Steps between C-alpha positions, in 0.01 A plus 500: 500500500382141442351396162262203501340359184184291496389274218182295508267294281758416233310180410797351319421215263729203447482306175298234685237753604489664156432163340162490678358768272152621595508316830227706672227438245540126532381519862170667398228277356238774450552664155356833618747514789781406262400795283500736802840369606643566155366858496636560851843382391503682165371838608555540875767281654776338292447375145824302501514324835849368424644823358674661798839327508687791346396728785717307743808571287394860447461553873848359567652727237321805645565426868829682533662521842231377739566432868218245518267336247174350621293255296141532615368174359347327195803385303318232293184494289337229714362330190435185703303703760684331788798733524854367482380154605449481124835417337466734196406788734792409723737521203364849422557620856850349504590678176368836617650480849825365361545815292416729791719315748790489253468874429462621858643226720453556874325832429196311371213398731221293345150484644210275393188592304166322480580348158822352636294308757208415267179674406174369361425574136274800443187329369580130511574480872785263423807465723581699813767532772732208563734432792749358251521850349575647842772240554659574163476877551666495841740220401644477151395851393629670814198730538414652833174528691654766725789739494610798706750770412593779742634798309567803722157609631311272260384144562413306183282193559401249232213263566293234325160631396353156430564381856373821657184501290458121516128516594437652155683211332307212655332417163849479340634265765450120488311401818764245596769772494317777683613402852864522390442831323336639813797386714733680258284809537515495880878459492528788253286728718716414802809606302335825395380575854852466632630726224241770567557481876870584454436814289579815694262798519726721290554246223310516170349188343480390137308179427533274197230251403370365172120501522308785673230249596711450814484864610156492673621202704805699608273792586313283750811387689557713815880491481483627141242769579724632776767576238279642222621856559856382430425334162635718220413261219362154423636386165289249309484326164227269372274767341731539197393856412429844653162479325403194705624677811279800424200275433562317828482827690185608316330166567607476863206395715304333218281201591609144439405356161326167551414247233764595241769257601806478722702786349219758505421419862866515603567831328183667625567379855846659486356827360236511772784535753722729290411809707732361765801550271518877560700518828760266347602753234481242223731540201469274198788366296340402167587200287797582275286520187179634655175371347348530154271791584764692698856422402663694782718227636842506658674452832507688829782713630508580870753753627563514874669801654494693823435844351325503158147491640338500841472121491835451330363300205444566133313244286447502125430268209767465232360407160612193311236530228629829354826330399326302225 
């Protein structure tokens, strides 16, 4: 039996990030939108954007004897909206990853999330992806765009959702950087194609990616479609809560929302394609503290065996919130 833990969306805050205070509101000039943003934060998402640091320590203390620990992205708060290219955000990611790497050593595999690379502010449209963030993630932070683990009949493959779903992130990407981002995407897809080609017919596949926006792009790749019947699970983060996951399934196929800004268009475009998630057997790992309206946060536990179930996997969420 192999025990794998997954933690995602910690959004650790260094002192430098915390000192920015209400950083989101300052990017929004319209007072009505600032009011909506405040209500969204207070009653739906996270009232205290910088209040999740203790969950990293709590996870480490609850981890026990894990064979592998996978970080599925978003280690900083991205208060500069350009990912870890921003020095305060970089210090947050370093602090979070430093704790995880110290606790688990070579058992820890860190992947990237969209906030680690940079993401435009919700209403202000400020910031976006930066190649400097990619360089810091893959360099000083030691995060991976791809990993593969072969464990008995299982093949675990980690991939970068931002690169796979890059066409959705064009508005987040500076025009002068897009050619380089696209080259990174093509190289990443070549790596994934080689990995999929070497998977035997009797092997079972478990995918790890941060943002499910990438899944419809995977669904349209022939060499992925040919292996769909072998995919036991696709483990994601990004959505923070089972409630958001449920809403995403209910709203799958909705039309695009035009005229309400970058974020509304991006989210509705992703939801329009969410029906294509089904064959990937998507399983969400929530943020450690959940969200204000649904505080069912925690971490994922994946047990691999050759006999417990027909597929040989058992996945569940372990609560971190209940320990308050």
